[in-house]
N, C-alpha and C positions, 0 to 999 in steps of 0.2 A: 838083252832086255830081261832075261830071267835073273841074272846076277844083280841087275839093278833093283828088281823087285824084291829079291831076298835081302839085299842090304837095307832097303827101306823097312821091310818087316822087322829085321833085327834091331833097327833104331827104335821101334815102338816099345821095346822092353824097358829101357831106362826112362823113356817118356811116361809110360803108364805107372811105373814106380813112383816117379816124382809127382805125378798127378794124385796118386792115392795118398801120398804123404801130405800134400797141400790141402786136399780135401779134409783129411783127418784132423789136421791142425786148425783148419779154418772153422770147422763146425764146433770144435771144443773152445775156440776163443769167443764164441757168441755168448752173450749174457743169458742167464737162465739155463734150463735144461729140461729133460723129461719129467723130473720131479716137479718142476714148476707147472708144466702143462697138465700133468695128471692130478696133482694134489691141490694146487691153487691155494686158497685161503685155509684149506684143511691141512696144510703141511705142518708136521711136527718133526723134530730131530729124528725120532725113531722111524716114522714112516718115510722120511726123506732118505734115511740110510737104507731102508729096505728097497726103495726104487732104485737107488744107485747101485746097490748090489745086484738087483735083478737085471739091469742093463750093463753090468760090468764096468761102471764108471768109478768104482772104488779101487780098481786095480791100477798098477803102474801103467804109464802111457805106452811104453814099448809093448807090454803084454796086450793092452787094448788094441794097439795097431796091428799086431800079428793076428789076433783073433778077428779083427775087422777085415784084413786082407784074406785070410783063410776062408771066411764066410763069403766074401765078395767073389772069390774065384769060383765058388759053387753056386753063385747067383743067389745067395742068401743075404739080403740087406737088412734083416731084422723085421720087426713088426711096428707098424705105424701106431703111435700113441693116440692119434686123432680118429683113424678109421678102425683100429683094432684088427687090421688085416695085414698080411705079409706085404712088404713094400714092393716086392717083385710082381705081385698081382696087380697093385695099383699102377705100376709102370707099364705092365702089359696091357692094361685096360685103357690107359690114357695116351700112350705113346703113338698109336695110330692117328689119332686126331692131330697131333703136333706134326707128324711126318706128312700127312695129307695137306695140311696147311702150308708147311714149309716147302713142299714140292710145288704146290700151286703158286706160292709166292715167287719162288725162284724161276719157274717157267715163265711167269708174267715178266719178271726182271730181265731174264735173258732174251725172251722172245721180242721184247720191245727195245731193250738197251743195246744189244749188239747191232741190229740193223740201223738204229738211230744214230749210234756212234759212228758207224761206217758211212752213212749218208752225210753226217755233219762233217766228216773228215774230207770226203770227196767234193763237198760243196763248201769248202772252207772260205769264210768271210761273207757268206750269203746269209739271208734271213733265216734259213733252216739252221745253219751252224749257230747263229746267235740265239735262236729260240731254244735249241737243245741245250746250249750252255747255261742260259738262264733257268731253264726248267730243271736241270740237274742240280744247280745251286739251291733252288726252292725245295726240291725233294729232300735234300740233305738237311735243310733248316727246319722243316716241319716235323715236330715230334710225332711218333707213331700213334699215340693215343689221341692227339688232337686231330690228326687226319682221319682216324677211325670214326670219332664222333661226327666229324663233318660229312664223311661219306654216308653214315647212317642217317643223319638229319636230312641230307638231300635226296639220296637214292632209295632209302627205305621208308622214311617217314613222310616226306613231302611228295615225291613221285610215286612211291609204292611199287617200284620196279622189282626190288630185291628184298629178301628177308632181313629182319632187323638183327637177329642173334640166333645163336645155337648151330646145330649141325644138320638138323632135319626138322620138318614140320611134324611136331609131336602128335598133333591131333589126327593127321592123315596117315602117318607112317609109323605110329607108335609100335605096332607089331611086326615091323619089317625085320628080316633076318640080317644079322651081321656076323658072319662066320670069321671074317678077318679083322673087323674093326674099322676098315677103311670104307666109309659109307658109300662113296661113288663106286668103288671096285665091288663091294657087296651087292649093290643094286644090279651091276652088270653080270656078276656071276650067277645070281639067283634069277635073272631075267626080269627083274622088276625095274623096268626102264623109268617109270614116273618117280620111283624112289631115288634112282641114280641122278636123274635130272634135278630133283629137289635138293639133293645133297650138293650137287655142283653149284647150284644157284646160291646156297648158303656160303660157299667158298669165295665167291666173287669179291665181295667187299673186304673181308679180312685179308685175303690174298693181295689185293691192291694196297691196302694200308701197310701190310708187312713187307711188300716187295718194293715199295717206292724208294726207300733208301739204297738198297742193292741196285735198283735200276739206275739211280743217279750215278753211283760209283762205276758201274759197268759201262754206262754211256760215255763218261769222261775217259775211262782207261781205254775203251776201244777207239775212240776218236784219237787219243794221243798215240796209240800204237799203230794205227793205220797211217797217220801223218808221218810218223818216223819210217815206216816201211816203204811208203810210196816215193820217198826221197832217196832210197838206197840205190846203189849202182846196179844191182842185179835186176831191179825193176826197170830201170832205164834201158838196160841191155835187152831185156825181154821185149820191151815196147819197140826198140830199134830193130829187132829181128822181124817185126811185122806181126807179132802176136796180137789177137784181138784183145779188147779191154776186158771182156768176160774171162778169157783164159788167164790173162795176167792176174786178175783179181782172184780167181779160184785157186790157181796154182802157187802163186807167189805172195800176194798181199795178205789174204786171209789166213793162209797157213802159217806165215811167219808172225802175223799180228796177234794170233790166238794165244800165244804163251802167257803174256801178262794178263790177258782177259781170263784165261783159265785160272790163274793164280787168284785173281780178285773174286772170281765165282766161288772157288773153294773157301776162301776166307769169309765171304758174305754168307755162304750156306751155313757155316758154323755159327755166325753171329745172329742168323735168323732165329736160332734156338733161344737166345736171350731176349730178342725182340718179341718172341711169341708170348712171353709172360704178359706183357702189356696188351698185346692184341687179343689173346684168349680172354682176358678179363673184360676188355671192352666189348667183345662180341659173345660173351658167355659160352665159350667153347671149352669143354671139359677135357683139356689136354695137359701136357706136362707143365705148361706155364701156370695154369690154375693150381695144379698140385704143389708146385714149388712155392707159389705165393702164399697158399694156405699153410704150408710147412713152416715158412718163416714166421707167420703171424702166430702159430701155435707152438712154436719152439719144438717141432717134431724132428728130433735128432736123426731118427732112422730114415725118414723120407728125404731130409737134407742130404745126409751122406750118400744114400743110394742114388738119389736123383741127380746130384751134381756129378758124382762119379760116372754115372751112365751117360749123361749128356756130354761130359768131357771125352769119354771114350768115342762116342759118336762123332764129336768134332775132330778127334785125332784120325779116325778112320776115313772121314771125308777128305782130309788133307792128304792122306795116304793115297786115296784114289786119284786125287789131283796130281800128285807126284808121278803116279804111274801113267797117267794120261799124257804127260809131257812126252813120253816115248813115242806116242802116235803122231805127234806133230813135229818133233825135232829128232832126226836120226842121230844127232850127236849125243843125245841123252842115252839112247840104247847102246851106243858104242862105248860111252864112258862107263857103263855098268859092267 
């Protein structure tokens, strides 16, 4: 298992180098630049040259890239032209909101999708199976922002059960302490249970909106994986030996069916970061999604470079954890390492 983990860690090096090159080239291929965002209509050739020199954009591309990588290794992504603050400070301030939303959405998707997919497989051909299949197709088809507006209209505006937007009731908890930036956790750590409960209620609608598409994929993959495993010879052998259905399910079916499910969970966790851009804007959550959307609109090179690279690294690390988790479910993975 240790050799397997070391090999996966070593593979991260070329992946991260490739990511840094793609992000660097992608941002510089965009129209406009910092000089456009800063100067606007007041741009003159002289002032444009000064801005490009200040941001190092007048240097050769290889030199710009080496400088960019050297600063990124030190967690220095430059200064935002919009906020006039270091990019790393903006990321540090906003990333907890995105993580809190992403974890809540994935908890909803996994908590509902895995049991639903398993039940649909074990009740193959029944109304439960047909309903779960139709529901998963519907979940994939509905765009995140459309579902977000529908949830707000029904549960926040019409019924008044849940908050409309934001992360916390600003009037009631404006002075609440946030030592970690995770509002639910902060409420628990500081003993402010009403604040924690209020933050949790603000997460319900955006988590459902963001987690619906992963829920649909997880349900379908779980169903297919369980159907494949229950027809395997070792499952029939276990049942023929007189093992109870619960024991067969726990020891053989779920353990072997979880590998493709873990894979899709890892991929969908990374994709949640991109879906968070729409969700955070619909529910007015000041996370990485809002930060990146504003950076695109304002041509904020530093935020785009730092934010995209940071999210890409998070995506790679999530998939590394998924690879390592294989060894917990499949002994062959540990032995191959």
